All heavy atoms as an XYZ file, in Angstrom:
810
protein
N      93.537    121.416     61.832
C      94.853    121.177     61.551
C      95.009    120.364     60.225
O      94.143    119.620     59.827
C      95.362    120.177     62.635
C      95.643    120.890     63.992
S      96.347    119.682     65.120
C      95.378    120.042     66.514
N      96.065    120.627     59.612
C      96.400    120.061     58.328
C      97.821    119.368     58.390
O      98.733    119.828     59.127
C      96.376    121.090     57.274
C      94.921    121.861     57.150
N      93.858    121.124     56.625
C      94.616    122.936     57.493
C      92.821    121.908     56.717
N      93.176    123.152     57.249
N      97.910    118.409     57.447
C      99.225    117.761     57.302
C      99.727    117.088     58.534
O      99.011    116.434     59.332
N     101.050    117.035     58.630
C     101.692    116.308     59.752
C     101.475    116.999     61.126
O     101.714    116.214     62.161
C     103.194    116.222     59.521
O     103.745    117.464     59.488
N     100.974    118.205     61.268
C     100.708    118.759     62.575
C      99.672    117.975     63.262
O      99.760    117.741     64.479
C     100.257    120.190     62.320
O     101.065    120.848     61.406
C     100.128    120.927     63.661
N      98.681    117.353     62.592
C      97.757    116.540     63.290
C      98.275    115.315     64.050
O      97.761    114.822     64.915
C      96.595    116.145     62.323
N      99.354    114.811     63.420
C      99.985    113.673     64.063
C     100.664    113.938     65.338
O     100.705    113.121     66.194
C     100.994    113.042     63.085
C     100.302    112.356     61.977
C     100.080    112.764     60.759
C      99.898    110.942     61.934
N      99.461    111.823     59.927
C      99.388    110.669     60.723
C     100.007    109.916     62.909
C      98.848    109.427     60.362
C      99.438    108.627     62.609
C      98.938    108.474     61.367
N     101.306    115.160     65.448
C     102.106    115.453     66.586
C     101.500    116.424     67.569
O     101.897    116.481     68.765
C     103.375    116.118     66.123
C     104.156    115.138     65.208
C     104.314    115.419     63.887
C     104.766    114.025     65.717
C     105.010    114.498     63.027
C     105.522    113.184     64.881
C     105.603    113.400     63.503
N     100.514    117.068     67.175
C      99.762    118.075     68.064
C      98.307    117.822     68.099
O      97.649    118.181     67.050
C     100.138    119.445     67.683
C      99.548    120.517     68.729
O      99.204    120.108     69.780
O      99.472    121.627     68.343
N      97.736    117.109     68.964
C      96.408    116.759     68.987
C      95.475    117.988     69.403
O      94.345    117.894     69.165
C      96.127    115.578     69.908
O      96.383    116.037     71.308
N      96.113    119.071     69.963
C      95.284    120.128     70.364
C      94.573    120.010     71.673
O      93.806    120.885     71.955
N      94.723    118.921     72.296
C      93.987    118.659     73.541
C      95.055    118.696     74.743
O      96.152    118.418     74.515
C      93.223    117.331     73.510
O      94.208    116.314     73.252
C      92.221    117.286     72.482
N      94.559    119.074     75.800
C      95.339    119.115     76.952
C      95.110    117.833     77.825
O      93.914    117.464     78.049
C      95.008    120.402     77.824
C      95.823    120.362     79.149
C      95.177    121.608     77.038
N      96.142    117.205     78.138
C      95.983    115.954     79.004
C      95.608    116.338     80.475
O      96.112    117.303     80.986
C      97.277    115.046     79.000
O      98.331    115.924     79.485
C      97.560    114.678     77.578
N      94.620    115.601     80.978
C      94.190    116.053     82.380
C      95.301    115.682     83.328
O      96.251    114.911     83.199
C      92.982    115.041     82.594
C      93.192    113.906     81.639
C      93.883    114.445     80.514
N      95.309    116.556     84.417
C      96.293    116.412     85.507
C      96.131    115.126     86.244
O      94.966    114.578     86.345
C      96.220    117.626     86.432
N      97.116    114.586     86.813
C      97.015    113.337     87.563
C      96.200    113.609     88.841
O      96.187    114.718     89.468
C      98.410    112.868     88.012
N      95.298    112.669     89.180
C      94.504    112.882     90.345
C      95.292    113.042     91.644
O      96.347    112.351     91.811
C      93.622    111.649     90.559
C      94.242    110.675     89.687
C      95.139    111.404     88.660
N      94.894    113.858     92.622
C      95.532    114.103     93.891
C      95.311    112.880     94.789
O      94.244    112.269     94.827
C      95.157    115.303     94.482
C      95.579    116.580     93.794
C      95.299    117.843     94.696
N      94.173    117.640     95.635
C      93.180    118.493     95.772
N      93.051    119.520     95.023
N      92.306    118.285     96.760
N      96.368    112.468     95.432
C      96.159    111.373     96.465
C      95.344    111.835     97.615
O      95.235    113.106     97.915
C      97.584    110.977     96.886
C      98.439    112.170     96.591
C      97.773    112.932     95.457
N      94.687    110.913     98.319
C      93.880    111.307     99.505
C      94.825    111.825    100.662
O      95.950    111.474    100.637
C      93.212    109.947     99.929
C      93.403    109.052     98.756
C      94.486    109.426     97.959
N      94.181    112.496    101.492
C      95.033    112.998    102.713
C      95.599    111.851    103.447
O      95.008    110.712    103.524
C      93.955    113.758    103.534
C      92.880    114.067    102.665
C      92.778    113.027    101.599
N      96.755    112.110    104.021
C      97.558    111.011    104.778
C      96.760    110.446    105.876
O      96.764    109.264    106.176
C      98.859    111.649    105.389
C      99.758    112.020    104.249
C     100.667    110.929    103.695
C     101.646    111.458    102.819
N     102.176    110.615    101.893
N      95.959    111.248    106.632
C      95.209    110.855    107.742
C      94.089    109.803    107.320
O      93.858    108.835    107.979
N      93.404    110.042    106.128
C      92.418    109.175    105.652
C      93.101    107.796    105.203
O      92.556    106.635    105.424
C      91.672    109.679    104.442
C      90.773    110.856    104.820
C      90.041    111.387    103.624
C      89.027    112.466    104.107
N      88.305    112.943    103.024
N      94.270    107.880    104.592
C      95.025    106.692    104.201
C      95.409    105.861    105.403
O      95.374    104.637    105.501
C      96.192    106.989    103.355
C      95.914    107.468    101.947
C      97.192    107.900    101.222
C      95.167    106.456    101.164
N      95.859    106.639    106.460
C      96.264    105.938    107.713
C      95.038    105.129    108.199
O      95.229    104.042    108.705
C      96.819    107.019    108.747
C      97.019    106.377    110.042
C      98.138    105.693    110.527
C      96.121    106.291    111.124
N      98.050    105.319    111.770
C      96.738    105.600    112.167
C      94.777    106.717    111.358
C      96.168    105.321    113.427
C      94.145    106.458    112.622
C      94.886    105.754    113.624
N      93.903    105.747    108.224
C      92.699    105.159    108.845
C      92.348    103.878    108.024
O      92.092    102.839    108.653
C      91.487    106.073    108.780
C      90.266    105.430    109.265
C      90.029    105.291    110.692
C      89.323    105.001    108.264
C      88.806    104.597    111.027
C      88.104    104.478    108.794
C      87.857    104.182    110.165
N      92.409    103.926    106.769
C      92.082    102.747    105.919
C      93.173    101.701    106.128
O      92.776    100.435    106.209
C      92.001    103.203    104.415
C      91.867    101.913    103.450
C      90.850    104.054    104.100
N      94.389    102.051    106.188
C      95.415    101.009    106.315
C      95.375    100.388    107.809
O      95.508     99.146    107.907
C      96.846    101.615    106.196
C      97.075    101.898    104.760
O      96.548    101.193    103.809
N      97.885    102.865    104.444
N      95.064    101.171    108.840
C      94.874    100.691    110.150
C      93.669     99.732    110.184
O      93.764     98.698    110.838
C      94.730    101.795    111.185
C      95.902    102.176    111.813
S      96.991    101.003    112.540
C      96.045    100.508    114.033
N      92.625    100.093    109.561
C      91.464     99.152    109.468
C      91.742     97.943    108.696
O      91.075     96.931    109.006
C      90.350     99.957    108.613
O      90.009    101.132    109.368
N      92.753     97.914    107.866
C      93.053     96.669    107.142
C      94.116     95.835    107.878
O      94.162     94.641    107.763
C      93.647     96.998    105.724
N      94.974     96.485    108.887
C      96.044     95.754    109.565
C      95.534     95.306    110.874
O      95.886     94.215    111.298
C      97.260     96.617    109.504
C      98.294     96.085    110.449
C      97.806     96.869    108.198
N      94.789     96.117    111.641
C      94.531     95.750    112.966
C      93.734     94.454    113.210
O      94.147     93.562    114.028
C      93.870     96.876    113.625
C      93.482     96.661    115.195
C      94.510     96.660    116.115
C      92.244     96.314    115.511
C      94.246     96.299    117.423
C      91.934     96.044    116.819
C      92.926     96.036    117.827
N      92.685     94.217    112.404
C      91.910     92.923    112.625
C      92.691     91.694    112.393
O      92.736     90.772    113.133
C      90.725     93.073    111.699
C      90.544     94.545    111.440
C      91.948     95.171    111.625
N      93.544     91.618    111.304
C      94.232     90.340    111.155
C      95.402     90.182    112.161
O      95.627     89.096    112.578
C      94.872     90.469    109.664
C      94.532     91.690    109.133
C      93.591     92.404    110.083
N      96.010     91.314    112.612
C      96.983     91.221    113.672
C      96.332     90.665    115.001
O      96.906     89.767    115.628
C      97.686     92.623    113.941
C      98.462     92.570    115.243
C      98.632     92.942    112.709
N      95.226     91.186    115.270
C      94.515     90.680    116.513
C      94.138     89.246    116.380
O      94.356     88.433    117.209
C      93.269     91.568    116.767
C      92.470     91.281    117.970
C      93.296     91.539    119.247
C      91.208     92.169    118.039
N      93.543     88.952    115.184
C      93.107     87.444    114.980
C      94.375     86.535    115.017
O      94.313     85.585    115.686
C      92.433     87.381    113.654
C      91.965     86.016    113.220
C      90.787     85.596    114.162
C      91.566     86.015    111.772
N      95.465     86.924    114.293
C      96.667     86.157    114.333
C      97.231     86.003    115.730
O      97.571     84.858    116.203
C      97.671     86.776    113.394
C      98.696     85.845    112.931
C      98.566     85.047    111.730
C      99.902     85.716    113.590
C      99.556     84.191    111.315
C     100.943     84.926    113.131
C     100.721     84.128    112.072
N      97.094     87.122    116.517
C      97.765     87.046    117.809
C      96.947     86.281    118.795
O      97.378     85.443    119.643
C      97.768     88.446    118.424
C      98.507     88.646    119.665
O      99.604     88.000    119.935
O      98.075     89.461    120.496
N      95.592     86.248    118.725
C      94.766     85.459    119.538
C      94.610     84.000    119.121
O      94.446     83.168    119.965
C      93.357     86.025    119.573
C      93.292     87.425    120.266
C      91.922     88.016    120.124
C      93.777     87.403    121.691
N      94.646     83.731    117.807
C      94.276     82.317    117.392
C      95.563     81.554    116.865
O      95.542     80.329    117.064
C      93.334     82.506    116.180
N      96.545     82.121    116.288
C      97.606     81.410    115.685
C      98.831     81.453    116.545
O      99.508     80.409    116.758
C      97.968     82.039    114.323
C      99.081     81.256    113.582
C      96.665     81.909    113.455
N      99.223     82.650    117.102
C     100.447     82.696    118.002
C     100.523     81.782    119.125
O     101.526     81.159    119.387
C     100.815     84.115    118.338
C     101.262     85.041    117.152
C     101.500     86.428    117.793
C     102.491     84.420    116.540
N      99.428     81.537    119.816
C      99.482     80.533    120.966
C      99.827     79.096    120.486
O     100.405     78.419    121.123
C      98.046     80.569    121.540
C      97.533     81.967    121.135
C      98.084     82.316    119.822
N      99.417     78.850    119.267
C      99.757     77.479    118.672
C     101.272     77.391    118.311
O     101.822     76.272    118.187
C      98.908     77.186    117.485
S      97.238     77.066    117.876
N     101.866     78.479    118.105
C     103.248     78.584    117.717
C     104.151     78.942    118.846
O     105.298     79.468    118.561
C     103.432     79.637    116.444
C     102.619     79.446    115.234
C     102.799     80.570    114.261
C     102.916     78.016    114.583
N     103.740     78.847    120.024
C     104.423     79.275    121.166
C     105.764     78.737    121.298
O     106.666     79.279    121.900
N     106.030     77.457    120.825
C     107.347     76.864    120.940
C     108.355     77.359    119.934
O     109.588     77.008    120.032
C     107.306     75.330    120.883
O     106.706     75.045    119.491
N     107.921     78.024    118.875
C     108.870     78.542    117.873
C     109.761     79.678    118.458
O     109.319     80.381    119.334
C     108.044     79.014    116.610
C     107.658     77.894    115.681
C     106.880     78.675    114.537
C     108.687     77.146    115.106
N     110.745     79.952    117.723
C     111.635     81.042    117.930
C     110.858     82.338    117.758
O     110.116     82.400    116.845
C     112.786     81.021    117.095
C     113.865     82.121    117.211
O     113.512     83.212    117.676
N     115.003     81.863    116.717
N     110.894     83.373    118.698
C     110.214     84.589    118.534
C     110.437     85.315    117.108
O     109.552     85.931    116.636
C     110.703     85.473    119.598
C     111.196     84.507    120.700
C     111.710     83.360    119.866
N     111.684     85.110    116.662
C     111.966     85.704    115.314
C     110.991     85.079    114.213
O     110.558     85.788    113.335
C     113.433     85.506    115.000
C     113.902     86.135    113.731
C     113.840     87.723    113.826
C     115.448     85.748    113.392
N     110.938     83.733    114.243
C     110.115     83.008    113.328
C     108.690     83.294    113.445
O     108.028     83.569    112.421
C     110.440     81.516    113.411
C     111.857     81.186    113.179
C     109.473     80.707    112.442
C     112.468     81.535    111.878
N     108.183     83.430    114.694
C     106.803     83.770    114.911
C     106.543     85.138    114.423
O     105.447     85.381    113.705
C     106.474     83.756    116.412
C     106.278     82.392    116.948
C     105.797     82.451    118.361
N     106.604     83.454    119.100
C     106.877     83.379    120.394
N     106.290     82.614    121.174
N     107.637     84.314    120.989
N     107.428     86.101    114.660
C     107.160     87.529    114.093
C     107.221     87.598    112.622
O     106.432     88.244    111.917
C     108.268     88.500    114.777
O     108.246     88.351    116.164
C     107.958     89.848    114.356
N     108.127     86.821    111.984
C     108.203     86.711    110.612
C     106.915     86.247    110.058
O     106.342     86.673    109.004
C     109.425     85.832    110.112
C     109.524     85.681    108.585
C     109.804     86.935    107.927
C     110.595     84.636    108.368
N     106.372     85.125    110.630
C     105.117     84.507    110.099
C     103.983     85.502    110.286
O     103.067     85.679    109.377
C     104.822     83.234    110.906
C     105.724     82.098    110.553
C     105.405     80.919    111.455
C     105.616     81.671    109.122
N     103.986     86.230    111.391
C     102.919     87.194    111.666
C     103.034     88.351    110.499
O     101.931     88.714    109.954
C     103.100     87.921    112.978
C     102.200     89.120    113.189
C     100.765     88.736    113.400
C     102.795     89.921    114.419
N     104.167     88.911    110.284
C     104.374     89.889    109.270
C     103.968     89.451    107.867
O     103.342     90.199    107.060
C     105.804     90.447    109.315
S     106.277     91.359    110.828
N     104.456     88.293    107.458
C     104.171     87.747    106.192
C     102.607     87.544    105.953
O     102.025     87.996    105.001
C     104.834     86.363    106.038
C     106.343     86.481    105.799
C     107.015     85.004    105.761
C     106.675     87.196    104.571
N     101.983     86.941    107.060
C     100.478     86.692    106.807
C      99.738     87.976    106.769
O      98.907     88.101    105.973
C     100.031     85.854    108.020
N      99.984     88.878    107.784
C      99.184     90.152    107.741
C      99.452     91.067    106.596
O      98.571     91.650    106.061
C      99.555     90.880    109.137
C      98.956     92.279    109.139
C      98.962     90.062    110.273
N     100.746     91.094    106.190
C     101.059     91.945    105.017
C     100.367     91.472    103.751
O      99.891     92.292    103.045
C     102.615     92.001    104.761
O     103.156     92.501    105.969
C     102.935     92.925    103.644
N     100.408     90.101    103.503
C      99.702     89.529    102.378
C      98.274     89.743    102.459
O      97.697     90.240    101.430
C     100.081     88.059    102.345
N      97.605     89.516    103.626
C      96.191     89.752    103.696
C      95.819     91.190    103.496
O      94.885     91.539    102.823
C      95.682     89.279    105.089
C      95.626     87.817    105.130
S      95.130     87.251    106.875
C      93.752     88.191    107.311
N      96.592     92.104    104.104
C      96.287     93.514    103.908
C      96.451     94.075    102.431
O      95.594     94.715    101.959
C      97.100     94.331    104.869
N      97.692     93.703    101.852
C      97.945     94.200    100.524
C      97.008     93.567     99.443
O      96.642     94.393     98.576
C      99.409     93.918    100.231
N      96.764     92.325     99.471
C      95.962     91.797     98.401
C      94.488     91.620     98.643
O      93.743     91.421     97.684
C      96.659     90.443     98.000
C      97.988     90.589     97.429
C      98.365     91.470     96.501
C      99.110     89.746     97.727
N      99.642     91.328     96.145
C     100.178     90.248     96.885
C      99.431     88.668     98.555
C     101.383     89.674     96.890
C     100.622     88.107     98.599
C     101.599     88.698     97.721
N      94.069     91.597     99.914
C      92.695     91.397    100.118
C      91.972     92.559    100.739
O      91.011     93.082    100.239
C      92.502     90.144    101.067
C      93.088     88.899    100.392
C      91.052     89.897    101.353
C      93.115     87.667    101.224
N      92.511     93.014    101.853
C      91.761     94.026    102.713
C      91.866     95.418    102.195
O      90.808     96.124    102.125
C      92.196     93.877    104.175
C      91.937     92.521    104.786
C      92.609     92.483    106.246
C      90.396     92.261    104.821
N      93.035     95.878    101.913
C      93.298     97.283    101.532
C      92.463     97.662    100.177
O      91.738     98.565    100.138
C      94.635     97.712    101.373
C      94.912     99.059    100.737
C      95.254     97.760    102.839
N      92.575     96.823     99.153
C      91.828     97.088     97.902
C      90.234     97.214     98.204
O      89.561     97.983     97.762
C      92.167     95.918     97.009
C      93.415     95.497     97.411
C      93.409     95.561     98.858
N      89.774     96.233     98.986
C      88.321     96.281     99.324
C      87.992     97.402    100.204
O      86.865     98.028     99.937
C      87.929     94.967    100.140
C      87.899     93.757     99.046
C      87.603     92.575     99.718
N      87.272     91.438     98.822
C      88.197     90.719     98.332
N      89.406     90.896     98.586
N      87.862     89.751     97.468
N      88.748     97.822    101.183
C      88.468     99.001    101.906
C      88.561    100.263    101.174
O      87.833    101.199    101.358
C      89.430     99.077    103.259
C      89.090     98.000    104.318
C      90.178     98.079    105.322
C      87.767     98.325    104.921
N      89.557    100.407    100.263
C      89.632    101.561     99.410
C      88.429    101.744     98.538
O      87.947    102.820     98.292
C      90.931    101.592     98.635
C      92.214    101.907     99.379
C      93.318    102.027     98.526
O      93.439    101.454     97.345
N      94.451    102.647     99.031
N      87.999    100.629     98.030
C      86.704    100.664     97.188
C      85.578    101.067     98.099
O      84.684    101.754     97.670
C      86.466     99.236     96.555
C      85.407     99.353     95.399
O      85.450    100.335     94.713
O      84.559     98.528     95.483
N      85.476    100.494     99.341
C      84.387    100.800    100.197
C      84.391    102.277    100.604
O      83.273    102.920    100.628
C      84.394     99.921    101.422
C      83.300    100.127    102.391
C      82.028     99.636    102.210
C      83.409    100.876    103.580
C      81.000     99.878    103.087
C      82.421    101.085    104.422
C      81.206    100.565    104.241
N      85.508    102.784    100.852
C      85.597    104.255    101.284
C      86.037    105.204    100.121
O      86.366    106.379    100.506
C      86.744    104.333    102.319
C      86.400    103.791    103.715
C      87.079    102.716    104.218
C      85.425    104.336    104.496
C      86.747    102.124    105.474
C      85.034    103.858    105.788
C      85.735    102.822    106.159
N      85.748    104.729     98.994
C      86.156    105.571     97.748
C      85.557    106.949     97.815
O      86.299    107.938     97.548
C      85.568    104.755     96.584
C      85.731    105.580     95.201
C      85.416    104.706     94.031
C      84.215    103.794     94.282
N      83.884    103.006     93.036
N      84.316    107.126     98.178
C      83.624    108.531     98.153
C      84.228    109.363     99.240
O      84.207    110.568     99.166
C      82.210    108.450     98.326
C      81.507    107.775     97.056
C      80.030    107.694     97.238
C      79.446    107.084     95.981
N      78.036    106.870     96.206
N      84.729    108.779    100.289
C      85.288    109.498    101.472
C      86.782    109.823    101.097
O      87.237    110.894    101.436
C      85.098    108.690    102.715
C      85.755    109.370    103.923
C      85.429    110.479    104.557
C      86.860    108.878    104.637
N      86.064    110.717    105.626
C      87.047    109.777    105.684
C      87.654    107.784    104.611
C      88.072    109.583    106.729
C      88.626    107.580    105.586
C      88.809    108.558    106.552
N      87.430    108.876    100.509
C      88.929    109.121    100.246
C      89.166    110.138     99.134
O      90.111    111.002     99.206
C      89.572    107.805     99.906
C      89.854    106.824    100.951
C      90.327    105.490    100.413
C      90.898    107.382    101.926
N      88.420    110.087     98.067
C      88.719    110.755     96.841
C      87.599    111.946     96.593
O      86.597    111.777     97.171
C      88.761    109.830     95.576
C      89.856    108.767     95.750
C      89.531    107.602     96.251
C      91.170    109.089     95.558
C      90.493    106.586     96.353
C      92.159    108.208     95.678
C      91.791    106.865     96.116
O      92.732    105.958     96.279
N      87.968    112.793     95.786
C      86.977    113.889     95.528
C      85.906    113.226     94.751
O      86.009    112.137     94.166
C      87.606    114.918     94.548
O      87.950    114.381     93.319
N      84.683    113.963     94.700
C      83.518    113.319     94.121
C      83.697    112.895     92.609
O      83.362    111.863     92.178
C      82.419    114.403     94.179
C      82.807    115.165     95.314
C      84.352    115.125     95.420
N      84.466    113.713     91.943
C      84.725    113.443     90.424
C      85.647    112.196     90.278
O      85.494    111.334     89.461
C      85.405    114.606     89.693
C      85.462    114.484     88.214
C      84.169    114.203     87.580
C      86.073    115.774     87.726
N      86.722    112.123     91.102
C      87.545    110.876     91.113
C      86.825    109.675     91.510
O      87.030    108.601     91.003
C      88.774    111.229     92.039
C      89.746    112.144     91.432
C      90.856    112.345     92.573
O      90.876    113.271     93.322
N      91.813    111.395     92.665
N      85.992    109.780     92.541
C      85.366    108.626     93.028
C      84.340    108.140     91.944
O      84.116    106.938     91.785
C      84.550    108.948     94.376
N      83.678    109.033     91.182
C      82.747    108.691     90.150
C      83.509    107.899     89.058
O      83.015    106.962     88.505
C      82.086    109.912     89.695
C      81.097    109.759     88.560
C      79.957    109.056     88.735
C      81.547    110.038     87.153
C      79.094    108.793     87.698
C      80.692    109.702     86.131
C      79.403    109.107     86.301
N      84.664    108.469     88.577
C      85.295    107.770     87.506
C      86.096    106.599     87.909
O      86.536    105.834     87.108
C      86.310    108.885     86.894
C      85.516    109.859     86.037
N      84.892    109.504     84.941
C      85.370    111.192     86.304
C      84.344    110.598     84.468
N      84.564    111.630     85.331
N      86.421    106.383     89.176
C      87.281    105.303     89.622
C      88.731    105.783     89.723
O      89.191    106.641     88.939
N      89.321    105.199     90.751
C      90.649    105.788     91.066
C      91.784    105.394     90.052
O      92.744    106.007     89.974
C      91.087    105.477     92.458
C      91.232    104.066     92.751
C      91.468    103.843     94.194
N      91.546    102.482     94.553
C      92.662    101.699     94.471
N      93.762    102.248     94.262
N      92.682    100.427     94.772
N      91.565    104.279     89.414
C      92.587    103.812     88.379
C      92.205    104.166     86.985
O      93.100    103.899     86.107
C      92.728    102.393     88.586
C      93.293    101.945     89.876
N      94.556    102.344     90.356
C      92.869    101.220     90.937
C      94.810    101.932     91.498
N      93.804    101.207     91.912
N      91.063    104.579     86.734
C      90.640    104.944     85.303
C      91.327    106.087     84.786
O      91.476    107.123     85.460
C      89.169    105.068     85.254
C      88.646    105.302     83.885
C      87.186    105.458     83.907
O      86.459    104.643     84.614
O      86.586    106.301     83.148
N      91.901    105.980     83.621
C      92.488    107.132     82.955
C      91.646    107.588     81.903
O      90.992    106.867     81.134
C      93.852    106.715     82.289
C      94.923    106.451     83.236
C      96.152    106.213     82.435
N      97.290    106.387     83.246
C      98.544    106.312     82.866
N      98.842    105.869     81.728
N      99.619    106.454     83.690
N      91.522    108.898     81.804
C      90.766    109.490     80.656
C      91.743    109.704     79.548
O      92.823    110.247     79.672
C      90.240    110.848     81.064
C      89.035    110.646     82.041
C      88.261    111.865     82.124
N      88.341    112.444     83.478
C      87.995    113.696     83.750
N      87.642    114.544     82.840
N      88.072    114.046     85.001
N      91.258    109.355     78.341
C      92.082    109.585     77.214
C      91.532    110.501     76.278
O      90.235    110.580     76.242
C      92.381    108.207     76.355
O      90.995    107.726     76.046
C      93.065    107.234     77.278
N      92.273    111.312     75.612
C      91.716    112.343     74.656
C      91.566    111.572     73.336
O      92.247    110.869     72.844
C      92.750    113.418     74.461
N      90.222    111.816     72.800
C      89.872    111.161     71.549
C      89.711    112.310     70.476
O      89.124    113.259     70.746
C      88.585    110.459     71.740
C      88.763    109.310     72.706
C      87.608    108.328     72.629
O      86.798    108.362     71.767
N      87.663    107.425     73.512
N      90.422    112.120     69.373
C      90.373    113.092     68.329
C      89.474    112.825     67.247
O      88.794    111.964     67.002
């Protein structure tokens, strides 16, 4: 390539976005992240909050479990199940890594 063409047309094809894992596999990982904290909260924390309004207790349960699942458990479980969730090539490169074309 010569001139300004090199600036606008790199001549490379950008790779397609990786496909997401099947819904059933995502369901399993999410259930694995949500069930244990719900059970723990139900057995250990809710009995101590028995005098509170059921709406407040449910709100506290949802806030605690959602925060634990979203920020702690799901990322760790997705990393643990990476080879099962994603195709071998995606699992090797990492699910968030982008490949860039270098000229």
